C-alpha positions as CSV (number, residue, x, y, z in Angstrom):
1,X,33.0,-33.5,22.9
2,X,35.8,-31.2,21.8
3,X,34.7,-27.8,20.8
4,X,35.5,-26.5,17.3
5,X,37.7,-23.4,17.1
6,X,35.9,-21.0,14.7
7,X,36.4,-17.5,13.4
8,X,33.5,-15.6,11.9
9,X,33.8,-12.9,9.2
10,X,30.8,-10.7,8.5
11,X,29.6,-7.1,8.5
12,X,25.9,-6.2,8.1
13,X,22.7,-7.1,10.1
14,X,22.2,-10.0,7.7
15,X,25.2,-11.7,9.4
16,X,24.1,-11.3,13.0
17,X,21.8,-14.3,13.4
18,X,24.5,-16.6,12.1
19,X,27.1,-14.9,14.5
20,X,24.6,-15.4,17.4
21,X,24.2,-19.1,16.5
22,X,27.9,-19.6,16.6
23,X,28.2,-17.7,19.8
24,X,25.5,-19.7,21.5
25,X,26.4,-23.2,20.1
26,X,27.6,-25.5,22.8
27,X,30.2,-27.2,20.6
28,X,31.7,-24.0,19.0
29,X,34.5,-22.0,20.5
30,X,34.2,-18.7,18.8
31,X,37.7,-17.4,19.1
32,X,37.4,-14.4,16.9
33,X,35.0,-12.1,14.9
34,X,36.4,-10.1,11.9
35,X,34.5,-7.2,10.4
36,X,34.9,-3.9,8.7
37,X,36.0,-0.7,10.5
38,X,33.6,1.8,11.9
39,X,32.2,4.2,9.3
40,X,30.8,7.8,9.5
41,X,27.0,7.6,9.4
42,X,23.9,9.9,9.6
43,X,23.7,13.6,9.3
44,X,26.3,14.2,12.0
45,X,28.7,11.7,10.3
46,X,29.6,10.2,13.6
47,X,31.5,6.9,13.5
48,X,29.2,3.9,13.7
49,X,30.1,0.2,14.1
50,X,28.8,-2.4,11.7
51,X,26.1,-4.6,13.2
52,X,28.5,-7.5,13.6
53,X,30.9,-5.3,15.5
54,X,28.1,-4.1,17.7
55,X,27.1,-7.6,18.6
56,X,30.7,-8.6,19.3
57,X,31.2,-5.7,21.6
58,X,28.0,-6.2,23.5
59,X,28.9,-9.8,24.1
60,X,32.6,-9.2,24.8
61,X,33.8,-11.4,21.9
62,X,37.3,-11.2,20.5
63,X,36.8,-8.6,17.8
64,X,39.0,-7.5,14.9
65,X,38.0,-4.6,12.6
66,X,40.2,-4.3,9.6
67,X,40.0,-2.7,6.1
68,X,41.8,-5.7,4.5
69,X,42.2,-9.0,6.3
70,X,44.9,-10.1,3.9
71,X,47.2,-7.1,4.6
72,X,47.0,-7.0,8.4
73,X,50.2,-8.9,9.4
74,X,49.3,-8.7,13.1
75,X,45.9,-10.2,12.6
76,X,47.2,-12.9,10.2
77,X,49.8,-14.0,12.7
78,X,47.2,-14.1,15.5
79,X,44.8,-16.1,13.4
80,X,47.5,-18.6,12.5
81,X,48.0,-19.2,16.2
82,X,44.4,-20.0,17.0
83,X,44.4,-23.6,15.8
84,X,41.3,-23.0,13.7
85,X,38.9,-25.8,12.7
86,X,37.1,-23.6,10.2
87,X,36.4,-20.0,9.2
88,X,32.8,-19.0,8.4
89,X,32.1,-16.0,6.1
90,X,28.8,-14.3,5.5
91,X,28.4,-10.9,3.8
92,X,31.9,-9.9,4.8
93,X,32.6,-7.4,2.0
94,X,36.2,-8.7,1.7
95,X,37.8,-11.5,-0.3
96,X,40.0,-14.0,1.6
97,X,43.5,-14.4,0.2
98,X,45.5,-17.7,-0.1
99,X,47.1,-17.3,3.3
100,X,43.8,-17.0,5.1
101,X,42.2,-19.8,3.0
102,X,44.9,-22.2,4.1
103,X,44.6,-21.6,7.8
104,X,41.8,-23.8,9.1
105,X,42.0,-27.6,9.3
106,X,38.7,-28.1,7.5
107,X,38.2,-25.1,5.3
108,X,37.0,-21.5,5.0
109,X,33.2,-21.8,4.3
110,X,31.1,-19.1,2.7
111,X,27.3,-18.8,3.0
112,X,25.7,-17.7,-0.2
113,X,22.0,-16.8,-0.7
114,X,21.2,-18.8,-3.8
115,X,21.5,-22.4,-4.8
116,X,25.0,-22.4,-6.4
117,X,26.1,-22.3,-9.1
118,X,23.1,-20.1,-9.9
119,X,23.6,-16.4,-9.2
120,X,27.2,-16.2,-8.2
121,X,28.0,-12.6,-7.1
122,X,26.8,-9.9,-4.8
123,X,23.0,-9.7,-5.4
124,X,21.5,-13.2,-5.7
125,X,18.4,-12.3,-3.7
126,X,17.5,-9.5,-6.1
127,X,18.3,-11.4,-9.2
128,X,16.1,-14.3,-8.2
129,X,13.1,-11.9,-8.0
130,X,14.1,-9.9,-11.1
131,X,13.9,-13.1,-13.1
132,X,10.7,-14.2,-11.6
133,X,12.1,-17.4,-10.0
134,X,9.8,-19.5,-7.8
135,X,12.5,-20.8,-5.5
136,X,15.9,-19.9,-4.2
137,X,17.9,-20.9,-1.1
138,X,21.1,-20.9,0.9
139,X,24.3,-22.6,-0.1
140,X,27.4,-23.2,2.0
141,X,30.6,-23.7,-0.1
142,X,34.2,-24.3,0.5
143,X,36.0,-21.1,-0.4
144,X,38.5,-21.0,-3.2
145,X,40.3,-18.3,-5.1
146,X,37.5,-18.0,-7.7
147,X,34.4,-16.2,-6.5
148,X,31.6,-18.5,-5.3
149,X,33.1,-21.4,-7.2
150,X,34.0,-23.8,-4.3
151,X,32.5,-27.3,-3.6
152,X,29.1,-27.3,-1.9
153,X,28.9,-28.7,1.6
154,X,25.3,-27.8,2.3
155,X,22.3,-26.2,0.6
156,X,18.7,-25.6,1.6
157,X,16.0,-24.6,-0.9
158,X,13.2,-22.1,-0.2
159,X,10.1,-21.3,-2.2
160,X,9.4,-17.7,-3.3
161,X,5.8,-16.3,-3.1
162,X,4.5,-14.3,-6.2
163,X,4.4,-11.0,-4.3
164,X,7.5,-11.4,-2.1
165,X,9.7,-8.4,-2.0
166,X,13.5,-8.2,-1.8
167,X,13.2,-7.0,1.8
168,X,11.0,-9.9,2.9
169,X,13.2,-12.5,1.1
170,X,16.3,-10.9,2.6
171,X,14.8,-11.4,6.1
172,X,13.8,-15.0,5.5
173,X,17.3,-15.9,4.1
174,X,19.0,-14.1,7.0
175,X,17.5,-16.6,9.4
176,X,17.8,-19.5,7.1
177,X,21.6,-18.8,6.9
178,X,21.8,-19.4,10.6
179,X,19.7,-22.6,10.4
180,X,22.0,-23.8,7.6
181,X,25.0,-23.1,9.7
182,X,23.6,-25.3,12.4
183,X,23.2,-28.1,9.9
184,X,26.8,-27.6,8.7
185,X,28.1,-27.9,12.3
186,X,26.1,-31.1,12.8
187,X,27.6,-32.5,9.7
188,X,31.1,-31.7,10.9
189,X,30.5,-33.1,14.4
190,X,29.0,-36.3,13.0
191,X,31.9,-36.7,10.5
192,X,29.3,-36.5,7.7
193,X,30.7,-33.5,5.8
194,X,30.8,-34.0,2.0
195,X,32.2,-31.8,-0.7
196,X,30.2,-31.7,-4.0
197,X,31.6,-29.9,-7.0
198,X,29.4,-27.3,-8.6
199,X,27.9,-27.9,-12.1
200,X,29.9,-25.6,-14.3
201,X,27.3,-25.9,-17.1
202,X,24.7,-24.2,-14.9
203,X,26.6,-21.0,-13.8
204,X,24.9,-17.7,-13.8
205,X,25.8,-14.4,-12.2
206,X,24.2,-11.7,-10.0
207,X,26.5,-8.6,-10.2
208,X,26.3,-5.7,-7.8
209,X,23.3,-3.5,-8.3
210,X,23.4,0.3,-8.8
211,X,20.8,3.0,-8.2
212,X,20.3,3.3,-12.0
213,X,19.1,-0.3,-12.1
214,X,15.9,0.9,-10.5
215,X,14.8,3.0,-13.5
216,X,11.6,1.8,-15.0
217,X,11.7,1.5,-18.8
218,X,7.9,1.4,-19.4
219,X,8.3,1.7,-23.2
220,X,10.3,-1.5,-23.4
221,X,8.8,-3.6,-20.6
222,X,6.0,-6.1,-19.9
223,X,3.8,-6.1,-16.8
224,X,5.7,-9.1,-15.3
225,X,9.1,-7.4,-15.9
226,X,8.0,-4.1,-14.2
227,X,6.3,-6.0,-11.3
228,X,9.4,-8.1,-10.7
229,X,11.6,-5.1,-10.8
230,X,9.5,-3.3,-8.2
231,X,9.5,-6.2,-5.8
232,X,13.1,-7.2,-6.3
233,X,14.5,-3.7,-5.7
234,X,12.4,-3.0,-2.6
235,X,13.8,-1.6,-0.4
236,X,17.0,-0.8,-2.2
237,X,17.7,0.7,-4.6
238,X,14.0,1.2,-5.2
239,X,12.3,1.7,-8.6
240,X,11.6,5.1,-10.1
241,X,10.7,7.2,-13.2
242,X,10.5,10.9,-13.7
243,X,7.4,13.0,-13.4
244,X,7.7,16.7,-14.5
245,X,11.5,16.1,-14.4
246,X,11.3,15.1,-10.7
247,X,12.2,11.6,-9.5
248,X,9.1,9.6,-8.8
249,X,9.5,6.4,-6.8
250,X,7.1,3.7,-7.7
251,X,6.0,1.2,-4.9
252,X,2.9,-0.5,-6.3
253,X,1.2,-1.0,-9.7
254,X,-1.9,-2.7,-10.9
255,X,-3.2,-3.7,-14.4
256,X,-5.9,-1.5,-16.0
257,X,-8.6,-2.4,-18.6
258,X,-7.3,0.3,-20.9
259,X,-5.1,0.4,-24.1
260,X,-2.2,2.8,-24.2
261,X,0.9,2.8,-26.4
262,X,4.1,1.6,-24.7
263,X,5.5,4.5,-22.7
264,X,2.3,6.6,-23.1
265,X,1.2,8.2,-19.9
266,X,-2.2,9.8,-19.1
267,X,-4.2,10.9,-16.0
268,X,-7.6,9.2,-16.2
269,X,-10.2,9.6,-13.4
270,X,-7.3,10.9,-11.2
271,X,-5.4,7.7,-11.8
272,X,-1.9,7.7,-13.3
273,X,-1.8,5.2,-16.2
274,X,1.1,4.1,-18.3
275,X,1.3,1.8,-21.4
276,X,3.6,-1.2,-21.5
277,X,4.4,-3.6,-24.3
278,X,1.6,-6.1,-23.3
279,X,-0.7,-4.1,-21.0
280,X,-1.5,-0.8,-19.3
281,X,-0.8,-0.2,-15.7
282,X,-1.8,2.2,-13.0
283,X,1.0,3.6,-10.8
284,X,-0.9,3.2,-7.6
285,X,1.5,4.0,-4.8
286,X,4.1,6.7,-5.4
287,X,6.5,9.1,-3.8
288,X,7.6,12.3,-5.5
289,X,11.0,13.5,-4.4
290,X,10.8,15.6,-1.3
291,X,7.3,14.4,-0.6
292,X,5.6,11.7,1.4
293,X,4.4,8.3,0.0
294,X,0.9,8.7,-1.4
295,X,-1.6,7.3,-4.0
296,X,-1.6,8.4,-7.6
297,X,-4.9,10.1,-6.9
298,X,-3.5,12.2,-4.1
299,X,-0.5,13.1,-6.2
300,X,-2.6,14.2,-9.2
301,X,-5.0,16.2,-7.0
302,X,-2.0,18.0,-5.4
303,X,-0.6,18.9,-8.8
304,X,-4.0,20.1,-10.0
305,X,-4.3,22.4,-7.0
306,X,-1.0,23.9,-7.9
307,X,-2.0,24.2,-11.6
308,X,0.7,21.8,-12.7
309,X,0.5,19.5,-15.7
310,X,1.6,15.9,-15.7
311,X,4.5,14.8,-17.9
312,X,6.1,11.4,-17.4
313,X,9.6,11.9,-18.7
314,X,11.4,9.1,-20.7
């Protein structure tokens, strides 16, 4: 059977299992890997390659590192000469322009971590958790000019457990993306590839998250909203409030049999309690800036020993 000529575009660790599947697949000729340039990292600000570039270098794959794939004439000319069957994109951090989109015989395909058209955009994993969804999944779409708007060629649904964090769901979807890529390849090889338009009446968006999105608005929130925010934004950007004007990261909460006004904060039996709209919670596991992760009891006792009072800032 003739091998399919494929170029893969991706950047972070999330992309590596899918890249590895393409590299190992007996019917794929991985003719190129495109990723972002090396960046300064760490305290020493030494140049570090993205995980996709690291994998490509270790396995001696044909690697291109470019700031903008659409403006690199040498790369564009080389890609046009590769007789591509398809280009696969996963967490690339670049848009593909019309010239690149028109190169492959089949299409440029993008892997997206939601069931499109739900949660188009950069943060579908986090928004599924923020909204308390019980399921999400992986979609593979034919890429078009409009973001995440192309016809679907494959999707796979996954259930979400009630306490699942953004980090755990990220890991599960990272490997599901590779499994879905295998299914895509089988569909192509068996001449069973279908293109299904997205339902434009069901579109929703998941825009890029910022650090400020992790701030916990206790006064205006319910228990479910705070719980979902904490698990959705773990590990990044994390959730926080301010204690004595210092940033306080919040990792774990629990309901308390106590009535406080929304936003009211007290220390009760060495437990840090805060009122919400519908309940009172204990901020159970915390980290004050510059300190180690600890329980609220350990934090309060530490402040007592230093003679400090406890003020939860709005």
